PDB file of N, CA, C and O in Angstrom, chain B, residues numbered from 101:
ATOM      1  N   UNK B 101      57.352 155.125-155.184  1.00  0.00           N
ATOM      2  CA  UNK B 101      56.644 156.805-155.020  1.00  0.00           C
ATOM      3  C   UNK B 101      57.086 157.367-153.570  1.00  0.00           C
ATOM      4  O   UNK B 101      56.368 156.968-152.654  1.00  0.00           O
ATOM      5  N   UNK B 102      57.638 157.814-153.382  1.00  0.00           N
ATOM      6  CA  UNK B 102      57.680 158.200-151.515  1.00  0.00           C
ATOM      7  C   UNK B 102      57.331 159.480-151.702  1.00  0.00           C
ATOM      8  O   UNK B 102      57.598 159.785-150.540  1.00  0.00           O
ATOM      9  N   UNK B 103      56.893 160.686-152.255  1.00  0.00           N
ATOM     10  CA  UNK B 103      56.812 162.121-151.927  1.00  0.00           C
ATOM     11  C   UNK B 103      55.583 162.022-151.846  1.00  0.00           C
ATOM     12  O   UNK B 103      54.901 161.153-152.388  1.00  0.00           O
ATOM     13  N   UNK B 104      55.020 163.341-150.827  1.00  0.00           N
ATOM     14  CA  UNK B 104      53.737 163.300-150.705  1.00  0.00           C
ATOM     15  C   UNK B 104      53.236 164.332-152.629  1.00  0.00           C
ATOM     16  O   UNK B 104      53.979 164.866-153.452  1.00  0.00           O
ATOM     17  N   UNK B 105      51.991 164.196-152.600  1.00  0.00           N
ATOM     18  CA  UNK B 105      51.106 164.551-153.640  1.00  0.00           C
ATOM     19  C   UNK B 105      49.745 165.648-153.718  1.00  0.00           C
ATOM     20  O   UNK B 105      48.557 165.435-153.476  1.00  0.00           O
ATOM     21  N   UNK B 106      50.506 166.988-154.193  1.00  0.00           N
ATOM     22  CA  UNK B 106      49.466 167.600-153.241  1.00  0.00           C
ATOM     23  C   UNK B 106      48.653 167.107-151.631  1.00  0.00           C
ATOM     24  O   UNK B 106      47.530 166.673-151.377  1.00  0.00           O
ATOM     25  N   UNK B 107      49.651 167.377-150.925  1.00  0.00           N
ATOM     26  CA  UNK B 107      49.301 167.350-149.765  1.00  0.00           C
ATOM     27  C   UNK B 107      48.745 166.394-149.022  1.00  0.00           C
ATOM     28  O   UNK B 107      48.496 166.550-147.827  1.00  0.00           O
ATOM     29  N   UNK B 108      48.456 165.103-149.814  1.00  0.00           N
ATOM     30  CA  UNK B 108      47.961 163.669-148.944  1.00  0.00           C
ATOM     31  C   UNK B 108      49.857 162.620-149.404  1.00  0.00           C
ATOM     32  O   UNK B 108      50.790 162.706-150.203  1.00  0.00           O
ATOM     33  N   UNK B 109      49.470 161.886-148.407  1.00  0.00           N
ATOM     34  CA  UNK B 109      50.505 160.789-148.173  1.00  0.00           C
ATOM     35  C   UNK B 109      50.446 160.529-149.165  1.00  0.00           C
ATOM     36  O   UNK B 109      49.980 161.155-150.117  1.00  0.00           O
ATOM     37  N   UNK B 110      50.994 159.384-149.096  1.00  0.00           N
ATOM     38  CA  UNK B 110      51.196 158.083-149.990  1.00  0.00           C
ATOM     39  C   UNK B 110      50.780 157.171-148.755  1.00  0.00           C
ATOM     40  O   UNK B 110      50.418 157.346-147.592  1.00  0.00           O
ATOM     41  N   UNK B 111      51.073 155.868-149.804  1.00  0.00           N
ATOM     42  CA  UNK B 111      50.485 154.755-148.822  1.00  0.00           C
ATOM     43  C   UNK B 111      51.410 154.320-148.002  1.00  0.00           C
ATOM     44  O   UNK B 111      51.282 153.963-146.832  1.00  0.00           O
ATOM     45  N   UNK B 112      52.931 154.392-149.071  1.00  0.00           N
ATOM     46  CA  UNK B 112      53.676 153.731-147.758  1.00  0.00           C
ATOM     47  C   UNK B 112      54.249 154.587-146.601  1.00  0.00           C
ATOM     48  O   UNK B 112      54.709 154.132-145.554  1.00  0.00           O
ATOM     49  N   UNK B 113      54.134 156.152-147.010  1.00  0.00           N
ATOM     50  CA  UNK B 113      54.126 157.232-145.896  1.00  0.00           C
ATOM     51  C   UNK B 113      52.882 156.729-144.456  1.00  0.00           C
ATOM     52  O   UNK B 113      53.195 156.330-143.334  1.00  0.00           O
ATOM     53  N   UNK B 114      51.690 156.906-144.938  1.00  0.00           N
ATOM     54  CA  UNK B 114      51.074 156.746-143.518  1.00  0.00           C
ATOM     55  C   UNK B 114      51.296 155.222-142.899  1.00  0.00           C
ATOM     56  O   UNK B 114      51.362 155.008-141.689  1.00  0.00           O
ATOM     57  N   UNK B 115      51.386 154.322-143.798  1.00  0.00           N
ATOM     58  CA  UNK B 115      51.487 153.090-142.872  1.00  0.00           C
ATOM     59  C   UNK B 115      52.534 152.919-142.302  1.00  0.00           C
ATOM     60  O   UNK B 115      52.556 152.338-141.218  1.00  0.00           O
ATOM     61  N   UNK B 116      53.927 153.499-143.040  1.00  0.00           N
ATOM     62  CA  UNK B 116      54.789 153.543-141.809  1.00  0.00           C
ATOM     63  C   UNK B 116      54.567 154.099-140.405  1.00  0.00           C
ATOM     64  O   UNK B 116      55.398 153.778-139.555  1.00  0.00           O
ATOM     65  N   UNK B 117      53.735 154.749-140.116  1.00  0.00           N
ATOM     66  CA  UNK B 117      53.412 155.600-139.017  1.00  0.00           C
ATOM     67  C   UNK B 117      52.107 154.613-138.582  1.00  0.00           C
ATOM     68  O   UNK B 117      52.657 153.694-137.974  1.00  0.00           O
ATOM     69  N   UNK B 118      51.668 154.532-138.584  1.00  0.00           N
ATOM     70  CA  UNK B 118      50.699 152.939-137.852  1.00  0.00           C
ATOM     71  C   UNK B 118      51.518 152.451-136.682  1.00  0.00           C
ATOM     72  O   UNK B 118      50.993 152.391-135.570  1.00  0.00           O
ATOM     73  N   UNK B 119      53.145 151.995-136.927  1.00  0.00           N
ATOM     74  CA  UNK B 119      53.221 151.364-135.863  1.00  0.00           C
ATOM     75  C   UNK B 119      53.326 152.223-134.263  1.00  0.00           C
ATOM     76  O   UNK B 119      53.076 151.831-133.124  1.00  0.00           O
ATOM     77  N   UNK B 120      53.702 153.250-134.679  1.00  0.00           N
ATOM     78  CA  UNK B 120      54.051 154.033-133.611  1.00  0.00           C
ATOM     79  C   UNK B 120      53.275 154.662-133.160  1.00  0.00           C
ATOM     80  O   UNK B 120      53.363 155.148-132.032  1.00  0.00           O
ATOM     81  N   UNK B 121      52.167 154.828-134.061  1.00  0.00           N
ATOM     82  CA  UNK B 121      50.645 155.188-133.563  1.00  0.00           C
ATOM     83  C   UNK B 121      49.447 154.188-132.178  1.00  0.00           C
ATOM     84  O   UNK B 121      48.464 154.456-131.488  1.00  0.00           O
ATOM     85  N   UNK B 122      50.106 153.326-132.360  1.00  0.00           N
ATOM     86  CA  UNK B 122      49.484 151.873-131.604  1.00  0.00           C
ATOM     87  C   UNK B 122      49.727 152.626-130.801  1.00  0.00           C
ATOM     88  O   UNK B 122      49.055 153.463-130.199  1.00  0.00           O
ATOM     89  N   UNK B 123      51.359 152.147-130.759  1.00  0.00           N
ATOM     90  CA  UNK B 123      52.131 152.159-129.006  1.00  0.00           C
ATOM     91  C   UNK B 123      51.714 152.931-128.748  1.00  0.00           C
ATOM     92  O   UNK B 123      51.589 152.884-127.524  1.00  0.00           O
ATOM     93  N   UNK B 124      51.196 154.091-129.256  1.00  0.00           N
ATOM     94  CA  UNK B 124      51.174 155.285-128.301  1.00  0.00           C
ATOM     95  C   UNK B 124      49.647 155.745-127.983  1.00  0.00           C
ATOM     96  O   UNK B 124      49.296 156.472-127.054  1.00  0.00           O
ATOM     97  N   UNK B 125      49.037 155.302-128.717  1.00  0.00           N
ATOM     98  CA  UNK B 125      47.895 155.056-128.144  1.00  0.00           C
ATOM     99  C   UNK B 125      47.309 153.968-126.861  1.00  0.00           C
ATOM    100  O   UNK B 125      46.536 154.212-125.934  1.00  0.00           O
ATOM    101  N   UNK B 126      48.051 152.638-127.254  1.00  0.00           N
ATOM    102  CA  UNK B 126      47.657 152.017-126.127  1.00  0.00           C
ATOM    103  C   UNK B 126      48.337 152.326-125.078  1.00  0.00           C
ATOM    104  O   UNK B 126      48.068 151.528-124.181  1.00  0.00           O
ATOM    105  N   UNK B 127      49.322 153.340-124.660  1.00  0.00           N
ATOM    106  CA  UNK B 127      50.010 153.898-123.669  1.00  0.00           C
ATOM    107  C   UNK B 127      49.006 154.839-122.723  1.00  0.00           C
ATOM    108  O   UNK B 127      48.636 154.907-121.551  1.00  0.00           O
ATOM    109  N   UNK B 128      48.809 155.511-123.983  1.00  0.00           N
ATOM    110  CA  UNK B 128      46.968 156.905-123.573  1.00  0.00           C
ATOM    111  C   UNK B 128      45.994 155.927-123.101  1.00  0.00           C
ATOM    112  O   UNK B 128      45.279 156.287-122.166  1.00  0.00           O
ATOM    113  N   UNK B 129      45.778 154.336-123.749  1.00  0.00           N
ATOM    114  CA  UNK B 129      44.793 153.919-123.211  1.00  0.00           C
ATOM    115  C   UNK B 129      44.532 153.283-121.656  1.00  0.00           C
ATOM    116  O   UNK B 129      43.581 152.891-120.980  1.00  0.00           O
ATOM    117  N   UNK B 130      46.015 153.440-121.533  1.00  0.00           N
ATOM    118  CA  UNK B 130      46.773 152.930-119.525  1.00  0.00           C
ATOM    119  C   UNK B 130      46.351 153.779-119.129  1.00  0.00           C
ATOM    120  O   UNK B 130      45.352 153.681-118.415  1.00  0.00           O
ATOM    121  N   UNK B 131      47.126 155.431-119.517  1.00  0.00           N
ATOM    122  CA  UNK B 131      47.000 156.639-118.887  1.00  0.00           C
ATOM    123  C   UNK B 131      46.466 157.868-118.294  1.00  0.00           C
ATOM    124  O   UNK B 131      46.619 158.615-117.327  1.00  0.00           O
ATOM    125  N   UNK B 132      45.464 157.635-119.808  1.00  0.00           N
ATOM    126  CA  UNK B 132      44.531 158.601-119.849  1.00  0.00           C
ATOM    127  C   UNK B 132      42.908 158.705-119.168  1.00  0.00           C
ATOM    128  O   UNK B 132      42.159 157.736-119.044  1.00  0.00           O
ATOM    129  N   UNK B 133      42.667 159.759-118.873  1.00  0.00           N
ATOM    130  CA  UNK B 133      41.447 159.487-118.347  1.00  0.00           C
ATOM    131  C   UNK B 133      40.147 159.119-119.297  1.00  0.00           C
ATOM    132  O   UNK B 133      40.366 159.242-120.502  1.00  0.00           O
ATOM    133  N   UNK B 134      38.927 158.720-118.949  1.00  0.00           N
ATOM    134  CA  UNK B 134      38.365 157.659-119.610  1.00  0.00           C
ATOM    135  C   UNK B 134      37.149 158.820-120.692  1.00  0.00           C
ATOM    136  O   UNK B 134      36.371 158.356-121.526  1.00  0.00           O
ATOM    137  N   UNK B 135      37.292 160.351-120.369  1.00  0.00           N
ATOM    138  CA  UNK B 135      37.068 161.227-120.662  1.00  0.00           C
ATOM    139  C   UNK B 135      38.135 161.567-122.159  1.00  0.00           C
ATOM    140  O   UNK B 135      37.695 161.634-123.307  1.00  0.00           O
ATOM    141  N   UNK B 136      39.418 161.725-121.803  1.00  0.00           N
ATOM    142  CA  UNK B 136      40.626 161.775-122.774  1.00  0.00           C
ATOM    143  C   UNK B 136      40.273 161.191-123.981  1.00  0.00           C
ATOM    144  O   UNK B 136      39.825 161.773-124.969  1.00  0.00           O
ATOM    145  N   UNK B 137      40.597 159.510-123.792  1.00  0.00           N
ATOM    146  CA  UNK B 137      39.929 158.464-124.463  1.00  0.00           C
ATOM    147  C   UNK B 137      38.777 158.061-124.929  1.00  0.00           C
ATOM    148  O   UNK B 137      38.732 156.999-125.552  1.00  0.00           O
ATOM    149  N   UNK B 138      37.645 158.811-124.725  1.00  0.00           N
ATOM    150  CA  UNK B 138      36.567 158.502-125.358  1.00  0.00           C
ATOM    151  C   UNK B 138      36.565 159.128-126.571  1.00  0.00           C
ATOM    152  O   UNK B 138      36.187 158.748-127.679  1.00  0.00           O
ATOM    153  N   UNK B 139      37.245 160.562-126.026  1.00  0.00           N
ATOM    154  CA  UNK B 139      37.223 162.101-127.153  1.00  0.00           C
ATOM    155  C   UNK B 139      38.053 161.042-127.817  1.00  0.00           C
ATOM    156  O   UNK B 139      37.324 160.094-128.109  1.00  0.00           O
ATOM    157  N   UNK B 140      39.543 160.807-128.234  1.00  0.00           N
ATOM    158  CA  UNK B 140      40.201 160.570-129.049  1.00  0.00           C
ATOM    159  C   UNK B 140      39.511 159.300-129.812  1.00  0.00           C
ATOM    160  O   UNK B 140      39.605 159.219-131.036  1.00  0.00           O
ATOM    161  N   UNK B 141      38.879 158.405-129.123  1.00  0.00           N
ATOM    162  CA  UNK B 141      38.395 156.997-130.362  1.00  0.00           C
ATOM    163  C   UNK B 141      37.519 158.366-131.341  1.00  0.00           C
ATOM    164  O   UNK B 141      37.657 158.758-132.500  1.00  0.00           O
ATOM    165  N   UNK B 142      36.645 158.775-130.245  1.00  0.00           N
ATOM    166  CA  UNK B 142      35.423 159.820-131.566  1.00  0.00           C
ATOM    167  C   UNK B 142      35.954 160.535-132.476  1.00  0.00           C
ATOM    168  O   UNK B 142      35.452 160.459-133.597  1.00  0.00           O
ATOM    169  N   UNK B 143      37.001 161.341-132.284  1.00  0.00           N
ATOM    170  CA  UNK B 143      38.193 162.155-133.325  1.00  0.00           C
ATOM    171  C   UNK B 143      38.368 160.691-134.541  1.00  0.00           C
ATOM    172  O   UNK B 143      37.846 160.425-135.624  1.00  0.00           O
ATOM    173  N   UNK B 144      39.138 160.177-133.869  1.00  0.00           N
ATOM    174  CA  UNK B 144      39.243 159.283-135.076  1.00  0.00           C
ATOM    175  C   UNK B 144      38.465 158.203-135.983  1.00  0.00           C
ATOM    176  O   UNK B 144      38.653 157.646-137.065  1.00  0.00           O
ATOM    177  N   UNK B 145      37.580 158.203-135.063  1.00  0.00           N
ATOM    178  CA  UNK B 145      35.679 157.188-136.164  1.00  0.00           C
ATOM    179  C   UNK B 145      35.592 158.321-137.086  1.00  0.00           C
ATOM    180  O   UNK B 145      35.524 158.311-138.315  1.00  0.00           O
ATOM    181  N   UNK B 146      35.611 159.573-136.033  1.00  0.00           N
ATOM    182  CA  UNK B 146      35.570 160.875-137.278  1.00  0.00           C
ATOM    183  C   UNK B 146      35.709 160.719-138.514  1.00  0.00           C
ATOM    184  O   UNK B 146      34.999 160.465-139.487  1.00  0.00           O
ATOM    185  N   UNK B 147      37.492 161.059-138.132  1.00  0.00           N
ATOM    186  CA  UNK B 147      38.318 160.800-139.552  1.00  0.00           C
ATOM    187  C   UNK B 147      37.991 159.686-140.413  1.00  0.00           C
ATOM    188  O   UNK B 147      37.590 159.822-141.569  1.00  0.00           O
ATOM    189  N   UNK B 148      38.169 158.578-139.825  1.00  0.00           N
ATOM    190  CA  UNK B 148      37.897 157.230-140.152  1.00  0.00           C
ATOM    191  C   UNK B 148      36.913 157.205-141.374  1.00  0.00           C
ATOM    192  O   UNK B 148      37.024 156.340-142.243  1.00  0.00           O
ATOM    193  N   UNK B 149      35.947 158.178-141.417  1.00  0.00           N
ATOM    194  CA  UNK B 149      34.555 158.638-141.928  1.00  0.00           C
ATOM    195  C   UNK B 149      34.779 159.839-143.202  1.00  0.00           C
ATOM    196  O   UNK B 149      33.937 159.990-144.088  1.00  0.00           O
ATOM    197  N   UNK B 150      36.196 160.736-143.111  1.00  0.00           N
ATOM    198  CA  UNK B 150      36.176 161.295-143.659  1.00  0.00           C
ATOM    199  C   UNK B 150      35.784 163.305-143.033  1.00  0.00           C
ATOM    200  O   UNK B 150      36.088 164.405-143.494  1.00  0.00           O
ATOM    201  N   UNK B 151      35.144 162.921-142.046  1.00  0.00           N
ATOM    202  CA  UNK B 151      34.924 164.075-140.983  1.00  0.00           C
ATOM    203  C   UNK B 151      37.141 164.586-140.484  1.00  0.00           C
ATOM    204  O   UNK B 151      38.305 164.414-140.847  1.00  0.00           O
ATOM    205  N   UNK B 152      36.389 165.147-139.608  1.00  0.00           N
ATOM    206  CA  UNK B 152      37.525 166.408-139.765  1.00  0.00           C
ATOM    207  C   UNK B 152      38.138 165.985-137.828  1.00  0.00           C
ATOM    208  O   UNK B 152      39.255 166.409-137.531  1.00  0.00           O
ATOM    209  N   UNK B 153      37.519 165.377-136.982  1.00  0.00           N
ATOM    210  CA  UNK B 153      38.179 164.909-136.070  1.00  0.00           C
ATOM    211  C   UNK B 153      37.469 166.133-135.106  1.00  0.00           C
ATOM    212  O   UNK B 153      37.676 165.648-133.994  1.00  0.00           O
ATOM    213  N   UNK B 154      36.837 167.280-134.884  1.00  0.00           N
ATOM    214  CA  UNK B 154      36.472 167.881-134.526  1.00  0.00           C
ATOM    215  C   UNK B 154      37.252 169.690-133.632  1.00  0.00           C
ATOM    216  O   UNK B 154      38.273 169.977-133.007  1.00  0.00           O
ATOM    217  N   UNK B 155      36.582 170.091-133.889  1.00  0.00           N
ATOM    218  CA  UNK B 155      37.780 171.657-133.155  1.00  0.00           C
ATOM    219  C   UNK B 155      38.505 171.123-132.304  1.00  0.00           C
ATOM    220  O   UNK B 155      38.393 170.083-131.655  1.00  0.00           O
ATOM    221  N   UNK B 156      39.289 171.937-132.353  1.00  0.00           N
ATOM    222  CA  UNK B 156      40.333 171.976-130.744  1.00  0.00           C
ATOM    223  C   UNK B 156      39.547 173.048-129.941  1.00  0.00           C
ATOM    224  O   UNK B 156      39.421 174.218-130.302  1.00  0.00           O
ATOM    225  N   UNK B 157      39.038 172.511-128.816  1.00  0.00           N
ATOM    226  CA  UNK B 157      38.917 174.032-127.677  1.00  0.00           C
ATOM    227  C   UNK B 157      39.563 174.385-127.455  1.00  0.00           C
ATOM    228  O   UNK B 157      39.418 175.440-126.838  1.00  0.00           O
ATOM    229  N   UNK B 158      41.303 173.760-127.785  1.00  0.00           N
ATOM    230  CA  UNK B 158      42.298 175.085-127.258  1.00  0.00           C
ATOM    231  C   UNK B 158      43.194 175.451-127.435  1.00  0.00           C
ATOM    232  O   UNK B 158      44.296 175.554-126.896  1.00  0.00           O
ATOM    233  N   UNK B 159      42.311 175.886-128.990  1.00  0.00           N
ATOM    234  CA  UNK B 159      42.993 176.769-129.679  1.00  0.00           C
ATOM    235  C   UNK B 159      42.192 177.827-129.959  1.00  0.00           C
ATOM    236  O   UNK B 159      41.071 177.531-130.372  1.00  0.00           O
ATOM    237  N   UNK B 160      42.475 179.074-129.841  1.00  0.00           N
ATOM    238  CA  UNK B 160      42.225 180.141-129.838  1.00  0.00           C
ATOM    239  C   UNK B 160      41.174 180.380-130.921  1.00  0.00           C
ATOM    240  O   UNK B 160      40.030 180.786-130.719  1.00  0.00           O
ATOM    241  N   UNK B 161      41.827 180.014-132.317  1.00  0.00           N
ATOM    242  CA  UNK B 161      40.308 180.042-133.305  1.00  0.00           C
ATOM    243  C   UNK B 161      39.788 178.649-133.375  1.00  0.00           C
ATOM    244  O   UNK B 161      40.751 177.889-133.267  1.00  0.00           O
ATOM    245  N   UNK B 162      38.909 178.130-133.480  1.00  0.00           N
ATOM    246  CA  UNK B 162      37.823 177.605-133.261  1.00  0.00           C
ATOM    247  C   UNK B 162      37.755 177.372-134.522  1.00  0.00           C
ATOM    248  O   UNK B 162      37.067 176.351-134.506  1.00  0.00           O
ATOM    249  N   UNK B 163      37.963 177.574-135.566  1.00  0.00           N
ATOM    250  CA  UNK B 163      38.290 177.293-136.875  1.00  0.00           C
ATOM    251  C   UNK B 163      39.393 175.944-137.069  1.00  0.00           C
ATOM    252  O   UNK B 163      39.121 175.434-138.156  1.00  0.00           O
ATOM    253  N   UNK B 164      40.083 175.490-136.664  1.00  0.00           N
ATOM    254  CA  UNK B 164      41.538 174.629-136.353  1.00  0.00           C
ATOM    255  C   UNK B 164      40.452 173.305-136.111  1.00  0.00           C
ATOM    256  O   UNK B 164      39.383 173.211-135.510  1.00  0.00           O
ATOM    257  N   UNK B 165      41.164 172.486-136.776  1.00  0.00           N
ATOM    258  CA  UNK B 165      40.259 170.970-135.984  1.00  0.00           C
ATOM    259  C   UNK B 165      41.495 170.169-136.315  1.00  0.00           C
ATOM    260  O   UNK B 165      42.450 170.490-137.023  1.00  0.00           O
ATOM    261  N   UNK B 166      41.187 168.683-135.423  1.00  0.00           N
ATOM    262  CA  UNK B 166      42.337 168.017-135.258  1.00  0.00           C
ATOM    263  C   UNK B 166      42.976 167.345-136.249  1.00  0.00           C
ATOM    264  O   UNK B 166      44.155 166.992-136.276  1.00  0.00           O
ATOM    265  N   UNK B 167      41.754 167.124-137.418  1.00  0.00           N
ATOM    266  CA  UNK B 167      43.058 166.806-138.805  1.00  0.00           C
ATOM    267  C   UNK B 167      43.603 167.826-138.979  1.00  0.00           C
ATOM    268  O   UNK B 167      44.790 167.791-138.653  1.00  0.00           O
ATOM    269  N   UNK B 168      43.250 168.768-139.367  1.00  0.00           N
ATOM    270  CA  UNK B 168      43.419 170.124-139.918  1.00  0.00           C
ATOM    271  C   UNK B 168      45.637 170.264-138.605  1.00  0.00           C
ATOM    272  O   UNK B 168      46.827 170.087-138.867  1.00  0.00           O
ATOM    273  N   UNK B 169      45.108 170.516-137.824  1.00  0.00           N
ATOM    274  CA  UNK B 169      46.027 170.451-137.241  1.00  0.00           C
ATOM    275  C   UNK B 169      47.255 169.685-137.007  1.00  0.00           C
ATOM    276  O   UNK B 169      48.276 170.215-137.447  1.00  0.00           O
ATOM    277  N   UNK B 170      47.438 168.103-136.173  1.00  0.00           N
ATOM    278  CA  UNK B 170      47.749 167.253-136.453  1.00  0.00           C
ATOM    279  C   UNK B 170      48.250 165.887-137.624  1.00  0.00           C
ATOM    280  O   UNK B 170      49.230 165.143-137.636  1.00  0.00           O
ATOM    281  N   UNK B 171      47.097 166.016-138.492  1.00  0.00           N
ATOM    282  CA  UNK B 171      47.401 165.076-139.170  1.00  0.00           C
ATOM    283  C   UNK B 171      47.011 166.062-140.527  1.00  0.00           C
ATOM    284  O   UNK B 171      45.912 165.712-140.957  1.00  0.00           O
ATOM    285  N   UNK B 172      47.515 167.033-141.209  1.00  0.00           N
ATOM    286  CA  UNK B 172      47.590 167.047-142.349  1.00  0.00           C
ATOM    287  C   UNK B 172      47.663 165.939-143.478  1.00  0.00           C
ATOM    288  O   UNK B 172      47.293 164.833-143.083  1.00  0.00           O
ATOM    289  N   UNK B 173      47.975 165.992-144.509  1.00  0.00           N
ATOM    290  CA  UNK B 173      47.342 165.102-145.366  1.00  0.00           C
ATOM    291  C   UNK B 173      46.871 163.148-145.432  1.00  0.00           C
ATOM    292  O   UNK B 173      46.747 162.289-146.305  1.00  0.00           O
ATOM    293  N   UNK B 174      46.758 163.233-144.070  1.00  0.00           N
ATOM    294  CA  UNK B 174      46.405 161.446-144.112  1.00  0.00           C
ATOM    295  C   UNK B 174      44.929 161.283-144.286  1.00  0.00           C
ATOM    296  O   UNK B 174      43.963 162.046-144.271  1.00  0.00           O
ATOM    297  N   UNK B 175      45.136 159.876-144.472  1.00  0.00           N
ATOM    298  CA  UNK B 175      44.128 159.563-145.700  1.00  0.00           C
ATOM    299  C   UNK B 175      43.202 159.050-144.338  1.00  0.00           C
ATOM    300  O   UNK B 175      43.529 158.713-143.201  1.00  0.00           O
ATOM    301  N   UNK B 176      41.478 159.201-145.257  1.00  0.00           N
ATOM    302  CA  UNK B 176      40.786 158.223-144.262  1.00  0.00           C
ATOM    303  C   UNK B 176      41.209 157.090-143.569  1.00  0.00           C
ATOM    304  O   UNK B 176      41.101 156.921-142.355  1.00  0.00           O
ATOM    305  N   UNK B 177      41.827 156.108-144.600  1.00  0.00           N
ATOM    306  CA  UNK B 177      42.327 154.458-144.396  1.00  0.00           C
ATOM    307  C   UNK B 177      43.183 155.201-143.353  1.00  0.00           C
ATOM    308  O   UNK B 177      43.174 154.770-142.200  1.00  0.00           O
ATOM    309  N   UNK B 178      43.921 156.282-143.662  1.00  0.00           N
ATOM    310  CA  UNK B 178      44.573 155.623-141.971  1.00  0.00           C
ATOM    311  C   UNK B 178      44.244 155.361-140.288  1.00  0.00           C
ATOM    312  O   UNK B 178      44.789 154.689-139.412  1.00  0.00           O
ATOM    313  N   UNK B 179      42.973 156.328-140.344  1.00  0.00           N
ATOM    314  CA  UNK B 179      42.128 156.298-139.578  1.00  0.00           C
ATOM    315  C   UNK B 179      41.759 155.098-139.264  1.00  0.00           C
ATOM    316  O   UNK B 179      41.734 154.599-138.139  1.00  0.00           O
ATOM    317  N   UNK B 180      41.325 154.397-140.767  1.00  0.00           N
ATOM    318  CA  UNK B 180      40.457 153.476-140.429  1.00  0.00           C
ATOM    319  C   UNK B 180      41.644 151.903-139.601  1.00  0.00           C
ATOM    320  O   UNK B 180      41.332 151.101-138.722  1.00  0.00           O
ATOM    321  N   UNK B 181      42.875 152.034-140.332  1.00  0.00           N
ATOM    322  CA  UNK B 181      43.585 150.889-139.788  1.00  0.00           C
ATOM    323  C   UNK B 181      43.580 151.118-138.500  1.00  0.00           C
ATOM    324  O   UNK B 181      43.098 150.262-137.759  1.00  0.00           O
ATOM    325  N   UNK B 182      44.042 152.154-138.043  1.00  0.00           N
ATOM    326  CA  UNK B 182      44.175 152.755-136.002  1.00  0.00           C
ATOM    327  C   UNK B 182      42.845 152.000-135.064  1.00  0.00           C
ATOM    328  O   UNK B 182      43.050 151.307-134.068  1.00  0.00           O
ATOM    329  N   UNK B 183      41.349 152.337-135.685  1.00  0.00           N
ATOM    330  CA  UNK B 183      40.467 152.116-135.529  1.00  0.00           C
ATOM    331  C   UNK B 183      40.645 150.526-135.240  1.00  0.00           C
ATOM    332  O   UNK B 183      40.787 149.987-134.143  1.00  0.00           O
ATOM    333  N   UNK B 184      40.590 149.810-136.761  1.00  0.00           N
ATOM    334  CA  UNK B 184      41.113 148.137-136.539  1.00  0.00           C
ATOM    335  C   UNK B 184      41.394 148.119-135.369  1.00  0.00           C
ATOM    336  O   UNK B 184      40.858 147.869-134.290  1.00  0.00           O
ATOM    337  N   UNK B 185      43.124 148.687-136.094  1.00  0.00           N
ATOM    338  CA  UNK B 185      43.561 147.633-134.992  1.00  0.00           C
ATOM    339  C   UNK B 185      43.787 147.971-133.325  1.00  0.00           C
ATOM    340  O   UNK B 185      44.250 147.112-132.574  1.00  0.00           O
ATOM    341  N   UNK B 186      43.500 148.982-132.972  1.00  0.00           N
ATOM    342  CA  UNK B 186      42.954 149.334-131.427  1.00  0.00           C
ATOM    343  C   UNK B 186      41.751 148.621-131.417  1.00  0.00           C
ATOM    344  O   UNK B 186      41.681 148.573-130.189  1.00  0.00           O
ATOM    345  N   UNK B 187      40.580 147.931-131.846  1.00  0.00           N
ATOM    346  CA  UNK B 187      39.631 147.690-131.745  1.00  0.00           C
ATOM    347  C   UNK B 187      38.687 149.111-131.532  1.00  0.00           C
ATOM    348  O   UNK B 187      38.312 150.033-130.808  1.00  0.00           O
ATOM    349  N   UNK B 188      38.677 148.848-132.026  1.00  0.00           N
ATOM    350  CA  UNK B 188      37.583 150.725-131.558  1.00  0.00           C
ATOM    351  C   UNK B 188      36.763 150.650-132.896  1.00  0.00           C
ATOM    352  O   UNK B 188      36.757 150.232-134.054  1.00  0.00           O
ATOM    353  N   UNK B 189      36.160 151.262-132.051  1.00  0.00           N
ATOM    354  CA  UNK B 189      34.440 151.245-133.377  1.00  0.00           C
ATOM    355  C   UNK B 189      34.571 152.394-134.589  1.00  0.00           C
ATOM    356  O   UNK B 189      34.692 153.567-134.237  1.00  0.00           O
ATOM    357  N   UNK B 190      34.558 152.208-135.387  1.00  0.00           N
ATOM    358  CA  UNK B 190      34.531 153.496-136.457  1.00  0.00           C
ATOM    359  C   UNK B 190      33.216 153.766-136.987  1.00  0.00           C
ATOM    360  O   UNK B 190      33.051 154.687-137.787  1.00  0.00           O
TER     361      UNK B 190
END
């Protein structure tokens, strides 16, 4: 099954995105400030536990969340896997 059902990614779809995400976040660890990295880790841990990753401060509409804006349809398992592979607490 390769199509999204009811807005949720299939396991194959989200697993396919893991390697790119890990590479991206490894680069972020090298080049981002400590504050940005802490926020990223917090967002992923929150989403790994079913949360929305918090409101986006840069958005005029404070109802926009990290998950709704950047990760629609991504299941908690995606964030759990990324946290585990990045050795981040979740």
